C-alpha positions in Angstrom: 0.0 0.0 0.0 1.4 3.5 -0.9 2.1 5.6 2.1 0.1 8.8 2.5 2.2 11.7 1.2 1.4 14.1 4.0 1.4 11.5 6.9 3.1 12.9 10.0 2.3 16.5 9.2 0.1 18.6 11.5 -2.2 21.4 10.3 -3.9 23.8 12.7 -6.7 25.8 11.2 -8.9 28.6 12.5 -11.4 28.3 9.8 -15.0 28.8 8.8 -17.3 28.7 5.8 -15.7 27.3 2.6 -12.3 28.7 1.5 -10.0 27.5 4.3 -12.0 24.3 5.1 -11.7 23.4 1.4 -7.9 23.7 1.5 -7.4 21.8 4.7 -9.8 19.0 3.8 -7.6 18.3 0.8 -4.5 18.2 3.1 -6.4 15.8 5.3 -7.3 13.6 2.3 -3.5 13.3 1.7 -2.9 12.1 5.2 -2.2 15.2 7.2 -3.5 15.6 10.7 -5.9 18.6 10.6 -6.9 20.2 13.9 -9.9 22.4 13.3 -10.4 25.2 15.9 -14.0 26.1 16.4 -15.8 28.6 18.7 -18.4 27.2 21.2 -21.1 27.8 18.6 -19.1 26.1 15.9 -18.1 26.9 12.4 -21.2 28.8 11.1 -21.3 26.5 8.1 -22.6 23.8 10.5 -25.9 25.7 10.5 -26.4 26.3 6.7 -28.8 23.4 6.5 -29.6 20.0 8.0 -30.0 17.9 4.8 -27.3 15.3 5.3 -28.7 13.1 8.1 -29.0 16.2 10.3 -25.7 17.8 9.2 -25.1 20.6 6.8 -24.2 19.6 3.3 -21.5 22.3 3.2 -19.9 21.0 6.4 -20.0 17.4 5.4 -18.4 18.3 2.1 -15.6 20.3 3.6 -14.6 18.8 7.0 -14.1 15.1 6.8 -10.9 13.7 8.4 -10.5 16.6 10.8 -10.4 16.9 14.6 -12.8 19.4 16.1 -11.4 21.4 19.1 -13.5 24.1 20.7 -11.4 27.0 22.1 -12.3 30.5 23.3 -9.6 32.5 21.6 -10.4 35.5 23.8 -9.4 33.4 26.8 -5.8 33.5 28.0 -5.7 29.8 28.7 -7.1 28.8 25.3 -4.7 31.2 23.6 -1.9 29.3 25.3 -3.3 26.1 24.0 -3.3 27.4 20.5 0.3 28.6 20.8 1.3 25.2 22.1 -0.3 23.6 19.0 1.5 26.1 16.7 4.9 25.3 18.2 4.5 21.7 17.0 2.5 22.3 13.8 3.7 22.3 10.2 1.0 24.5 8.7 -1.4 27.1 10.1 -4.4 28.2 8.1 -6.9 30.9 8.9 -9.7 32.7 7.2 -11.4 34.8 9.9 -12.8 38.3 9.5 -10.4 41.1 8.5 -8.0 41.9 11.4 -9.1 39.0 13.7 -5.8 37.0 13.5 -3.7 40.1 14.2 -5.8 41.0 17.2 -5.0 37.6 18.6 -1.3 38.5 18.4 -0.7 36.0 15.6 0.7 38.2 12.9 3.5 37.1 10.6 6.4 38.1 12.9 4.7 36.6 16.0 4.2 33.3 14.2 7.9 33.2 13.1 8.9 33.6 16.8 6.5 30.8 17.9 7.8 28.4 15.3 10.3 29.3 12.6 9.4 26.2 10.6 5.7 27.0 10.5 4.0 27.6 7.2 1.2 30.1 7.8 -1.5 30.7 5.2 -3.9 33.6 5.6 -7.0 33.7 3.4 -9.0 36.9 3.1 -11.5 38.5 0.8 -9.4 41.3 -0.6 -5.9 41.0 0.9 -4.4 42.5 4.0 -3.5 45.9 2.5 -5.2 48.4 0.2 -8.5 50.3 0.5 -10.6 47.1 0.6 -8.5 45.3 3.2 -11.2 45.6 5.9 -14.1 45.0 3.6 -16.1 41.8 4.3 -16.3 39.3 1.5 -18.4 36.4 0.5 -18.6 34.4 -2.7 -21.2 36.6 -4.4 -19.3 39.7 -3.5 -16.2 38.4 -5.1 -18.0 37.2 -8.2 -19.3 40.8 -8.5 -15.9 42.5 -7.9 -14.0 40.4 -10.4 -16.5 41.0 -13.2 -17.6 37.3 -13.2 -21.2 38.3 -12.7 -21.1 40.5 -15.8 -20.2 37.4 -17.9 -22.6 34.7 -16.5 -26.3 34.5 -17.2 -28.3 35.5 -20.2 -28.1 38.7 -22.3 -31.0 40.0 -20.2 -30.1 38.9 -16.7 -26.8 38.2 -14.9 -26.6 35.0 -12.8 -24.3 33.9 -10.0 -22.3 30.8 -10.6 -24.1 28.0 -8.8 -21.2 26.8 -6.7 -19.0 28.8 -4.3 -16.4 29.4 -7.0 -14.5 32.3 -5.4 -14.1 30.3 -2.2 -13.0 27.2 -4.1 -10.5 29.2 -6.1 -9.0 30.7 -2.9 -9.0 27.2 -1.3 -7.2 25.7 -4.2 -4.4 28.3 -4.2 -4.1 27.9 -0.4 -3.8 24.1 -0.9 -1.2 24.3 -3.7 0.6 27.1 -1.9 0.9 24.9 1.2 2.4 22.0 -0.9 4.9 24.4 -2.6 5.9 25.9 0.8 6.5 22.4 2.2 8.9 21.7 -0.7 10.7 25.0 -0.1 10.9 24.2 3.7 12.6 20.9 2.8 15.3 22.9 1.1 15.7 25.8 3.5 14.5 24.5 6.8 12.4 27.6 7.2 8.7 28.2 7.1 7.0 31.0 5.2 3.9 33.1 5.2 1.4 33.0 2.3 -1.4 35.4 1.7 -4.3 34.4 -0.5 -7.2 36.7 -1.4 -10.4 35.6 -2.9 -10.3 38.6 -5.3 -6.9 37.7 -6.6 -7.6 33.9 -6.8 -10.8 34.3 -8.8 -9.2 37.2 -10.7 -6.6 34.7 -12.0 -9.4 32.6 -13.4 -10.8 35.7 -15.1 -7.6 36.5 -17.0 -8.7 35.2 -20.4 -11.8 37.4 -20.4 -9.8 40.3 -19.1 -7.3 40.0 -21.9 -10.1 39.7 -24.5 -11.8 42.8 -23.2 -8.7 44.8 -22.6 -7.2 44.3 -26.0 -10.3 44.1 -28.1 -12.0 47.1 -26.5 -15.2 45.0 -26.2 -16.5 43.3 -23.1 -17.6 39.7 -23.7 -21.4 39.4 -23.8 -23.4 37.2 -21.5 -24.3 34.2 -23.6 -26.2 31.8 -21.3 -25.0 28.2 -21.7 -23.3 29.0 -25.0 -19.6 30.2 -25.3 -19.1 33.9 -25.7 -16.2 33.6 -28.1 -16.4 30.0 -29.7 -19.1 28.7 -32.0 -20.7 26.2 -32.3 -20.4 25.7 -28.6 -23.5 25.3 -26.4 -27.0 23.8 -26.5 -28.9 22.7 -29.7 -32.3 21.2 -30.0 -32.6 17.7 -31.5 -35.9 15.8 -32.1 -36.3 14.6 -28.4 -34.2 17.0 -26.3 -31.3 19.3 -26.1 -27.7 18.3 -27.0 -24.6 20.3 -26.0 -21.8 20.6 -28.4 -18.2 21.8 -28.0 -16.2 22.4 -31.2 -12.7 23.7 -30.7 -11.0 24.0 -34.1 -11.4 24.1 -37.9 -10.7 20.4 -38.3 -13.6 19.6 -36.0 -15.8 22.2 -37.8 -15.1 20.6 -41.2 -15.8 17.1 -39.8 -19.0 18.3 -38.1 -20.2 19.8 -41.4 -19.5 16.7 -43.4 -20.5 13.9 -41.0 -23.2 15.4 -38.8 -24.8 18.2 -40.8 -24.1 16.3 -44.1 -23.3 19.6 -45.7 -19.6 19.6 -46.5 -19.6 22.9 -48.3 -20.7 24.7 -45.2 -17.2 24.5 -43.8 -16.0 26.9 -46.5 -19.1 29.2 -46.5 -17.9 32.8 -46.2 -20.2 33.3 -43.3 -18.8 30.4 -41.2 -15.3 29.7 -42.5 -13.6 30.9 -39.2 -14.5 30.8 -35.6 -14.8 34.6 -35.4 -17.2 34.6 -38.3 -19.2 31.8 -36.7 -19.5 33.8 -33.5 -20.6 36.9 -35.4 -23.3 34.8 -37.2 -24.1 32.4 -34.4 -27.9 33.1 -34.6 -28.2 31.9 -38.2 -25.7 29.1 -37.6 -27.7 27.8 -34.7 -30.9 27.7 -36.7 -29.1 25.9 -39.5 -27.7 23.3 -37.1 -31.1 22.7 -35.4 -32.8 22.3 -38.7 -30.3 19.5 -39.5 -30.7 17.9 -36.1 -34.5 18.0 -36.0 -35.0 14.6 -37.5 -32.6 12.8 -35.2 -32.6 12.0 -31.5 -30.1 13.2 -29.0 -28.8 9.6 -28.6 -28.3 9.2 -32.4 -26.4 12.4 -32.7 -24.3 11.7 -29.6 -23.3 8.3 -31.0 -22.1 9.9 -34.2 -20.3 12.7 -32.4 -18.5 10.1 -30.2 -17.5 8.1 -33.3 -15.9 11.1 -34.9 -14.4 12.5 -31.7 -16.4 15.7 -31.1 -17.2 16.7 -27.6 -20.8 16.5 -26.6 -23.1 16.1 -23.5 -26.6 16.1 -22.2 -27.4 18.3 -19.3 -27.6 16.1 -16.2 -29.5 16.7 -13.0 -27.7 16.1 -9.7 -29.6 12.8 -9.5 -28.2 11.8 -12.9 -24.7 12.8 -11.9 -25.1 10.6 -8.8 -25.7 7.7 -11.1 -23.1 8.6 -13.7 -22.0 5.4 -15.5 -18.4 6.7 -15.8 -18.0 7.3 -12.1 -19.7 4.0 -11.2 -17.4 2.1 -13.6 -14.3 3.6 -12.1 -15.6 3.1 -8.5 -15.4 6.8 -7.6 -17.8 6.8 -4.7 -17.1 5.9 -1.1 -18.8 6.1 2.3 -17.7 8.4 5.1 -18.9 8.6 8.7 -20.8 11.6 10.0 -22.4 12.3 13.4 -25.7 11.3 11.7 -24.4 8.1 10.1 -22.7 7.0 6.9 -22.9 9.2 3.8 -21.9 8.5 0.2 -19.5 11.0 -1.3 -17.2 11.2 -4.3 -13.6 10.0 -4.0 -11.1 12.9 -4.1 -9.5 13.4 -7.6 -6.0 12.9 -6.2 -5.3 9.8 -4.3 -2.3 7.7 -3.4 -3.3 4.1 -3.0 -6.5 3.7 -1.0 -8.2 7.1 -0.5 -8.0 8.6 3.0 -11.5 9.9 3.8 -12.0 10.3 7.6 -15.1 11.0 9.5 -16.8 14.3 9.8 -16.4 15.5 13.4 -19.1 16.5 15.8 -18.5 19.9 17.3 -15.8 19.7 20.0 -15.4 15.9 19.6 -11.7 16.0 20.1 -11.3 18.9 22.5 -10.4 17.1 25.7 -8.0 14.7 24.0 -6.2 17.5 22.2 -6.0 19.7 25.3 -4.4 16.8 27.2 -2.0 16.2 24.4 -0.8 19.8 24.4 -0.4 19.9 28.1 -3.0 22.5 28.9 -6.1 20.6 30.1 -8.7 22.8 31.7 -9.2 20.1 34.5 
C-alpha cells in the first residue's frame, strides 16, 4: 500500500465557511492531521442546512478527516493552548474576518517567533492591504468584484455561478501554496507566510476574459450556456431533447459539417469559415444546425459525435450525476462517517493508494484529548 504523502504533518486551522476548510480538507485527504479550531457555537457552516442526516451539506463536504477542538480564543488559557499547538504544527491556516488574527497576536512576525518552521496561510477576501482590506467578502461579493457576474447569465439577466467558485479558487491556491511551501521548507528548513485573497484567486481565473476585453475594446457578452467567443459551442435542439456541443478548431468544424450536418460545403461558407465569423453569425448558424438535427434523436447524434471525436453532452441533473456510469465504472464513490451516520461522497480526484476519507467530526469531539496532548487541560 502506498504511504500517505502528508502523513506525519500537522495542520492547525482557525477556519470557517468554505475557502480555508476546502484547502485543509484536501490536506487531510492526503494524510495530514488537521486540527480544526471552532468557537463554542461552531463553524457557522454547520448551520447552513440539515439535509445530510441532520448535518449541513457544506460542512460534510468540507470537513471530513479533521479533529474538532473548541477554544475560546479571547481566553488567555485557550490562547496558550493554541500557541502550544502552533509550536508543533507544520501548517497554520486561517480565514477569519479582517484583522481578527492580528488581534490575537498571531501576525506574521509573532508566528515566526513561535515556530520558525511553521508555514502560515492567511485567506482573506481582498488581501491585508489596500482600500478594501477591511471589507467583508463572501462568494457573491467576489463574483461581482472580479467581473464574473457580468459574464454569466443571459443577455437580459446576470446570474451567479451555482457553486462557491470564489471560495473554491482561494482554497485551491491555499492548498497548492501549502504544498509548494513544504517543498521549499525541505530545502531551507524555514517556514513561510502565504497570503491568498479571494479577489486575486478568482481574478486569476478571469484573465482570459480580461485579456479579451482589454485588447479588443469589447466586453464579452453574457451568452447563457453558449460560449461567448467560440461557435458552435452550447445547446442545440434535436428531435427529443437538447444536446450540448463543443467544437474547438477548424478540423472539427469541417468534420462536423461533413458527417453530422451532411453539408460539407458549409465549412467553407464565407459566413462560417472561421471561428470569429461563426461567432458573429451564431444566430443563423444555430438555426441551421437545429434544422439538420430536427429529424434525429439526442442519442443518435451523440453516438455519431463520439464516433468522430467531437465533444458533446446532455445536461444532467444532480440525481443523474449521482448515477453517472463513468463514475460508477471507475468506483469513484465511497462512504464516510458523519455524526448522523454513513454518507456516500465522491472519492477525491488525487489519491495515493486507498483514499483517506476520515469521519466528519461532531462539534468539539476531540477537545479534551487534544487539550491533554498539548499539556493544557482545563481540569
